[in-house]
Backbone as ProteinMPNN parsed JSONL, in Angstrom:
{"seq_chain_A": "MKSEQQQKGVTKTVKKVKVNKKAPVRLWVKAVFTGFRRSKVQQNEKQALLKIQHVDDVSSSRFYWGKRVAYIYKAHSLKNNTKFRTIWGRVSRSHGSNGIVIARFNRNLPPRAIGSTLRVFLYPNRA", "coords_chain_A": {"N_chain_A": [[185.198, -96.371, 122.328], [186.769, -97.227, 119.552], [188.736, -96.202, 116.785], [188.322, -96.937, 113.269], [190.724, -97.723, 112.091], [192.29, -98.583, 114.253], [190.813, -100.726, 115.085], [191.18, -102.514, 112.984], [193.816, -103.17, 113.33], [195.84, -101.611, 112.344], [198.601, -99.572, 112.651], [200.029, -96.377, 112.859], [203.221, -95.068, 112.245], [205.107, -92.345, 113.214], [207.604, -90.431, 111.876], [210.221, -88.573, 113.267], [211.598, -85.632, 112.216], [214.778, -84.261, 112.191], [215.551, -80.952, 112.804], [217.887, -78.693, 111.928], [218.819, -76.104, 113.741], [220.998, -74.583, 114.142], [223.538, -72.196, 113.243], [225.406, -72.259, 110.155], [228.668, -73.764, 110.055], [231.478, -71.732, 110.333], [234.473, -71.482, 108.73], [236.48, -69.652, 108.972], [238.178, -66.707, 110.205], [237.701, -63.301, 110.977], [239.823, -60.658, 109.865], [241.693, -57.602, 109.873], [243.231, -55.583, 107.499], [245.832, -53.699, 108.274], [247.942, -52.261, 107.238], [251.123, -51.904, 105.519], [254.223, -53.531, 106.364], [256.651, -51.476, 107.744], [259.216, -48.913, 107.999], [260.506, -45.833, 109.257], [261.141, -44.433, 106.926], [260.692, -46.078, 104.71], [258.612, -48.614, 103.166], [257.577, -52.06, 103.165], [256.097, -53.708, 100.763], [255.668, -56.381, 100.363], [255.044, -57.541, 102.715], [252.274, -57.748, 104.625], [250.447, -56.297, 107.291], [248.287, -57.695, 109.62], [245.425, -57.528, 111.703], [244.036, -59.818, 113.643], [240.843, -60.956, 114.608], [239.999, -61.112, 118.03], [242.559, -61.782, 118.839], [245.138, -61.061, 120.886], [247.726, -61.227, 121.822], [251.098, -62.547, 121.498], [251.245, -65.303, 121.968], [248.659, -66.272, 121.421], [248.486, -65.576, 118.765], [250.228, -67.253, 117.571], [248.957, -69.615, 116.902], [247.844, -69.097, 114.411], [249.92, -69.062, 112.598], [251.049, -69.979, 109.458], [248.505, -70.388, 108.46], [246.015, -69.943, 105.881], [245.171, -66.965, 104.064], [242.68, -64.846, 102.723], [241.961, -62.212, 100.545], [239.127, -60.815, 99.481], [237.567, -59.273, 96.823], [235.506, -57.096, 94.814], [235.187, -56.85, 91.368], [234.721, -54.98, 88.265], [234.261, -56.28, 85.824], [233.176, -59.443, 84.429], [234.646, -62.554, 85.223], [235.313, -65.854, 84.824], [232.588, -66.288, 85.239], [231.929, -64.702, 87.458], [232.046, -61.754, 89.499], [233.655, -61.489, 91.621], [236.904, -61.504, 93.02], [239.948, -62.989, 94.226], [242.756, -62.654, 96.331], [245.263, -64.631, 97.433], [247.036, -65.526, 100.417], [249.434, -66.13, 103.07], [249.796, -66.521, 106.565], [252.708, -65.542, 108.144], [254.304, -64.856, 110.43], [254.483, -63.4, 113.785], [254.07, -59.919, 114.695], [255.381, -57.641, 116.668], [254.029, -57.284, 120.027], [251.313, -57.343, 120.438], [249.569, -59.023, 119.08], [249.382, -58.593, 116.344], [249.892, -59.845, 113.053], [252.143, -60.909, 110.43], [251.598, -61.216, 107.009], [252.116, -62.847, 103.908], [251.47, -62.393, 100.496], [250.367, -63.829, 97.343], [250.123, -62.068, 95.18], [250.931, -58.736, 95.787], [248.98, -56.915, 98.171], [246.62, -54.373, 97.23], [246.91, -50.823, 97.883], [244.398, -49.688, 98.374], [243.107, -51.557, 99.856], [243.662, -51.271, 102.505], [242.451, -51.271, 105.752], [240.309, -52.852, 105.158], [238.341, -55.91, 105.388], [239.651, -59.157, 105.82], [239.841, -62.717, 105.274], [240.869, -65.164, 107.463], [241.655, -68.372, 107.203], [240.939, -71.416, 108.938], [242.472, -73.549, 108.323], [245.381, -74.735, 106.612], [245.689, -77.308, 109.07], [248.088, -77.796, 111.525], [248.312, -80.039, 113.158]], "CA_chain_A": [[185.018, -96.359, 120.915], [188.016, -97.216, 118.821], [188.569, -95.844, 115.379], [188.312, -98.081, 112.36], [192.095, -98.176, 111.862], [192.758, -99.324, 115.417], [190.1, -101.996, 115.121], [191.76, -103.4, 111.995], [195.187, -103.491, 113.716], [196.789, -100.776, 111.605], [199.181, -98.507, 113.48], [200.842, -95.434, 112.105], [204.453, -94.609, 112.902], [205.442, -90.991, 112.812], [209.042, -90.192, 111.928], [210.592, -87.234, 113.674], [212.636, -85.075, 111.362], [215.632, -83.336, 112.921], [215.7, -79.65, 112.188], [219.121, -78.074, 112.385], [218.566, -74.69, 113.981], [222.272, -73.912, 114.343], [224.102, -71.516, 112.089], [226.43, -73.088, 109.525], [230.004, -73.626, 110.628], [232.323, -70.808, 109.588], [235.837, -71.978, 108.82], [237.438, -68.557, 108.873], [238.12, -65.657, 111.226], [237.887, -61.982, 110.386], [241.051, -59.913, 110.128], [241.713, -56.287, 109.238], [244.513, -55.21, 106.906], [246.154, -52.404, 108.88], [248.945, -51.555, 106.448], [252.303, -52.679, 105.174], [255.325, -53.452, 107.318], [257.426, -50.323, 107.305], [260.031, -48.158, 108.936], [260.2, -44.414, 109.167], [261.342, -43.873, 105.603], [260.333, -46.987, 103.622], [257.675, -49.679, 103.509], [257.779, -53.312, 102.459], [254.776, -54.108, 100.274], [255.56, -57.836, 100.36], [254.609, -57.992, 104.038], [251.07, -57.041, 105.063], [250.158, -56.442, 108.718], [246.883, -58.025, 109.838], [244.938, -57.632, 113.072], [243.047, -60.894, 113.651], [239.815, -60.76, 115.632], [240.163, -61.808, 119.312], [243.964, -62.154, 119.062], [245.686, -59.896, 121.566], [249.107, -61.418, 122.241], [251.896, -63.386, 120.606], [250.954, -66.722, 122.163], [247.433, -66.632, 120.707], [248.7, -65.405, 117.33], [251.056, -68.37, 117.096], [248.049, -70.602, 116.329], [247.522, -68.737, 113.039], [251.087, -69.147, 111.724], [250.88, -70.971, 108.403], [247.125, -70.445, 107.973], [245.803, -69.227, 104.632], [244.442, -65.706, 104.159], [242.085, -64.448, 101.447], [241.394, -60.883, 100.369], [238.09, -60.965, 98.472], [237.093, -57.969, 96.385], [234.58, -57.141, 93.69], [235.654, -56.139, 90.186], [233.638, -54.536, 87.396], [234.002, -57.198, 84.72], [233.017, -60.857, 84.749], [235.749, -63.463, 84.939], [234.858, -67.156, 85.317], [231.176, -66.109, 85.616], [231.771, -64.015, 88.736], [232.736, -60.478, 89.612], [234.497, -61.52, 92.807], [238.27, -61.976, 92.824], [240.603, -63.315, 95.495], [244.211, -62.689, 96.426], [245.578, -65.569, 98.505], [248.294, -65.349, 101.117], [249.676, -67.028, 104.189], [250.331, -65.864, 107.761], [254.076, -66.034, 108.292], [254.829, -64.722, 111.793], [253.917, -62.311, 114.576], [254.703, -58.612, 114.566], [255.162, -56.948, 117.932], [253.541, -58.076, 121.157], [249.873, -57.167, 120.65], [248.762, -59.932, 118.284], [249.447, -58.319, 114.907], [250.662, -60.855, 112.336], [252.626, -60.564, 109.1], [251.138, -62.155, 105.985], [252.693, -62.667, 102.572], [250.446, -62.709, 99.498], [250.873, -64.2, 96.028], [250.289, -60.739, 94.592], [250.834, -57.794, 96.899], [247.664, -56.298, 98.332], [246.591, -52.979, 96.788], [246.766, -49.871, 99.001], [242.986, -49.408, 98.671], [242.613, -52.605, 100.749], [243.974, -50.944, 103.89], [241.244, -51.076, 106.535], [239.258, -53.778, 104.759], [238.279, -57.188, 106.088], [240.184, -60.336, 105.153], [239.455, -63.972, 105.911], [241.96, -66.064, 107.85], [241.043, -69.697, 107.261], [241.424, -72.224, 110.05], [243.225, -74.684, 107.773], [245.738, -76.09, 107.011], [245.923, -77.537, 110.486], [249.405, -78.404, 111.702], [248.242, -80.947, 114.306]], "C_chain_A": [[186.368, -96.213, 120.234], [187.742, -96.845, 117.376], [188.682, -97.09, 114.508], [189.717, -98.62, 112.135], [192.603, -98.99, 113.038], [192.045, -100.669, 115.515], [190.69, -102.987, 114.133], [193.195, -103.789, 112.336], [196.243, -102.691, 112.974], [197.285, -99.689, 112.556], [200.062, -97.639, 112.605], [202.081, -95.084, 112.923], [204.807, -93.25, 112.332], [206.95, -90.817, 112.967], [209.283, -88.751, 112.336], [211.754, -86.775, 112.803], [213.447, -84.081, 112.196], [215.757, -82.038, 112.129], [216.933, -79.004, 112.786], [218.897, -76.571, 112.516], [219.849, -73.916, 114.229], [222.703, -73.207, 113.073], [225.156, -72.414, 111.451], [227.8, -72.792, 110.113], [230.83, -72.714, 109.744], [233.771, -71.204, 109.804], [236.871, -70.869, 108.651], [237.172, -67.53, 109.96], [238.374, -64.328, 110.531], [239.23, -61.389, 110.794], [240.963, -58.593, 109.39], [243.129, -56.022, 108.739], [244.847, -53.804, 107.376], [247.187, -51.618, 108.104], [250.106, -52.476, 106.126], [253.345, -52.551, 106.281], [256.26, -52.352, 106.826], [258.317, -49.796, 108.407], [259.673, -46.685, 108.761], [260.239, -43.901, 107.728], [260.957, -44.8, 104.466], [259.322, -48.019, 104.109], [257.941, -50.886, 102.635], [256.41, -53.84, 102.034], [254.586, -55.616, 100.259], [254.986, -58.366, 101.665], [253.454, -57.116, 104.511], [250.843, -57.317, 106.545], [248.654, -56.644, 108.896], [246.583, -58.06, 111.331], [243.806, -58.64, 113.059], [242.107, -60.685, 114.839], [240.079, -61.662, 116.834], [241.586, -62.33, 119.533], [244.659, -60.934, 119.628], [247.112, -60.074, 122.066], [249.792, -62.413, 121.317], [251.514, -64.857, 120.745], [249.664, -67.143, 121.452], [247.579, -66.432, 119.195], [249.512, -66.547, 116.747], [250.203, -69.474, 116.472], [247.826, -70.354, 114.838], [248.718, -68.775, 112.097], [250.875, -70.266, 110.715], [249.467, -71.082, 107.864], [246.989, -69.584, 106.716], [244.899, -68.014, 104.84], [243.902, -65.369, 102.777], [241.575, -63.021, 101.54], [240.419, -60.991, 99.203], [237.56, -59.575, 98.122], [236.23, -58.139, 95.149], [235.12, -56.274, 92.56], [234.456, -55.756, 89.31], [233.271, -55.568, 86.347], [233.885, -58.635, 85.203], [234.278, -61.62, 84.372], [235.389, -64.782, 85.595], [233.443, -67.064, 85.899], [230.978, -65.481, 86.988], [232.523, -62.688, 88.693], [233.685, -60.441, 90.807], [235.86, -62.108, 92.472], [238.894, -62.193, 94.197], [242.11, -63.231, 95.342], [244.535, -63.541, 97.646], [246.929, -65.268, 99.107], [248.399, -66.334, 102.261], [250.253, -66.225, 105.35], [251.724, -66.425, 108.008], [254.587, -65.951, 109.724], [254.125, -63.589, 112.525], [254.701, -61.031, 114.332], [254.399, -57.839, 115.84], [254.569, -57.871, 118.972], [252.036, -58.005, 121.356], [249.014, -57.998, 119.71], [248.704, -59.639, 116.804], [250.305, -59.401, 114.252], [251.081, -60.314, 110.97], [252.146, -61.641, 108.14], [251.803, -61.806, 104.667], [251.671, -63.168, 101.561], [251.095, -63.052, 98.168], [251.09, -62.952, 95.168], [250.107, -59.76, 95.738], [249.448, -57.162, 96.947], [247.709, -54.853, 97.843], [246.418, -52.042, 97.979], [245.317, -49.568, 99.345], [242.402, -50.434, 99.635], [242.894, -52.298, 102.213], [242.681, -50.598, 104.631], [240.135, -52.047, 106.19], [239.397, -55.108, 105.486], [238.838, -58.294, 105.213], [239.696, -61.555, 105.893], [240.7, -64.794, 106.197], [241.332, -67.43, 108.072], [241.717, -70.546, 108.331], [242.099, -73.496, 109.564], [244.315, -74.087, 106.879], [246.054, -76.179, 108.492], [247.24, -78.288, 110.648], [249.418, -79.384, 112.87], [248.913, -82.27, 114.031]], "O_chain_A": [[187.021, -95.175, 120.345], [186.679, -97.128, 116.824], [189.088, -98.156, 114.97], [189.902, -99.829, 112.002], [193.284, -99.996, 112.838], [192.629, -101.645, 115.984], [190.704, -104.188, 114.406], [193.749, -104.672, 111.68], [197.418, -103.059, 112.978], [196.494, -98.981, 113.181], [200.754, -98.132, 111.714], [202.003, -94.837, 114.127], [204.803, -93.044, 111.118], [207.504, -91.028, 114.046], [208.645, -87.829, 111.828], [212.766, -87.465, 112.68], [212.891, -83.18, 112.824], [216.037, -82.049, 110.931], [217.016, -78.795, 113.996], [218.799, -75.859, 111.517], [219.801, -72.716, 114.499], [222.29, -73.57, 111.971], [225.744, -73.251, 112.137], [228.05, -71.693, 110.609], [230.877, -72.904, 108.529], [234.241, -71.254, 110.941], [238.002, -71.122, 108.237], [236.094, -67.488, 110.554], [239.176, -64.251, 109.601], [239.707, -61.59, 111.911], [240.245, -58.474, 108.397], [244.102, -56.213, 109.469], [244.23, -52.832, 106.939], [247.301, -50.407, 108.297], [250.075, -53.67, 106.423], [253.345, -51.581, 107.039], [256.614, -52.301, 105.648], [258.198, -50.17, 109.574], [258.643, -46.354, 108.176], [259.452, -43.03, 107.357], [260.898, -44.343, 103.324], [259.194, -48.264, 105.309], [258.457, -50.77, 101.523], [255.656, -54.357, 102.859], [253.455, -56.09, 100.153], [254.5, -59.496, 101.725], [253.616, -55.922, 104.763], [251.026, -58.445, 107.002], [247.849, -55.863, 108.387], [247.383, -58.556, 112.124], [242.732, -58.36, 112.528], [242.529, -60.29, 115.926], [240.354, -62.851, 116.668], [241.786, -63.237, 120.341], [244.769, -59.903, 118.965], [247.661, -59.157, 122.678], [249.156, -63.038, 120.469], [251.464, -65.58, 119.75], [249.584, -68.257, 120.935], [246.857, -67.064, 118.424], [249.477, -66.776, 115.538], [250.682, -70.197, 115.598], [247.64, -71.305, 114.079], [248.553, -68.541, 110.899], [250.551, -71.391, 111.099], [249.242, -71.805, 106.894], [247.741, -68.63, 106.513], [243.991, -68.028, 105.671], [244.582, -65.579, 101.772], [240.858, -62.658, 102.473], [240.829, -61.231, 98.068], [237.16, -58.806, 98.996], [236.226, -59.196, 94.518], [235.467, -55.111, 92.767], [233.324, -56.156, 89.581], [232.096, -55.72, 86.012], [234.422, -58.999, 86.249], [234.894, -61.362, 83.337], [235.178, -64.828, 86.807], [233.14, -67.682, 86.919], [229.948, -65.71, 87.621], [233.496, -62.525, 87.956], [234.431, -59.477, 90.984], [235.96, -63.088, 91.734], [238.428, -61.651, 95.199], [242.67, -63.684, 94.344], [244.13, -63.214, 98.761], [247.85, -64.82, 98.423], [247.58, -67.241, 102.41], [251.099, -65.354, 105.148], [251.904, -67.641, 108.076], [255.241, -66.882, 110.193], [253.275, -62.903, 111.956], [255.828, -61.049, 113.836], [253.259, -57.427, 116.056], [254.6, -59.092, 118.823], [251.52, -58.544, 122.335], [247.828, -57.705, 119.554], [248.039, -60.365, 116.065], [251.315, -59.826, 114.812], [250.466, -59.396, 110.429], [252.271, -62.833, 108.419], [252.025, -60.637, 104.35], [251.078, -64.231, 101.74], [252.218, -62.633, 97.885], [252.122, -62.81, 94.513], [249.219, -59.938, 96.572], [248.825, -56.908, 95.917], [248.721, -54.175, 98.019], [245.833, -52.436, 98.988], [245.02, -49.225, 100.489], [241.32, -50.217, 100.181], [242.401, -53.011, 103.087], [241.915, -49.741, 104.192], [239.107, -52.065, 106.868], [240.419, -55.396, 106.109], [238.545, -58.367, 104.019], [239.193, -61.45, 107.012], [241.486, -65.087, 105.297], [240.567, -67.623, 109.017], [242.912, -70.408, 108.592], [242.273, -74.433, 110.343], [244.135, -72.958, 106.421], [246.61, -75.255, 109.087], [247.474, -79.297, 109.983], [250.453, -79.542, 113.516], [248.938, -83.142, 114.899]]}, "name": "protein", "num_of_chains": 1, "seq": "MKSEQQQKGVTKTVKKVKVNKKAPVRLWVKAVFTGFRRSKVQQNEKQALLKIQHVDDVSSSRFYWGKRVAYIYKAHSLKNNTKFRTIWGRVSRSHGSNGIVIARFNRNLPPRAIGSTLRVFLYPNRA"}
């Protein structure tokens, strides 16, 4: 016993829809602002020390030289319809042998940012 549609010669095609179950691609890596570059008696606020996640030596930190860094914080007042503000910087070089890097920012980071999370973007790519 065939159904009426099959007897008339009508066939249905079913389209399969792809469902993307992967997480969205993240184009940045977490870093922690550990403090300013300093000596025993003075500190240089122009140079911020960052510990990038999963970077433990100079050779792996070399990949991040020249990458852009963003410190994102929340302010009280609205500006451009948002309360979030950003201070942009750039990774300049390594500091020591354990993967710490030095970053320079357009405006120096505030001291309250010490210990907070920053974003190190994976671009610009120097390939």
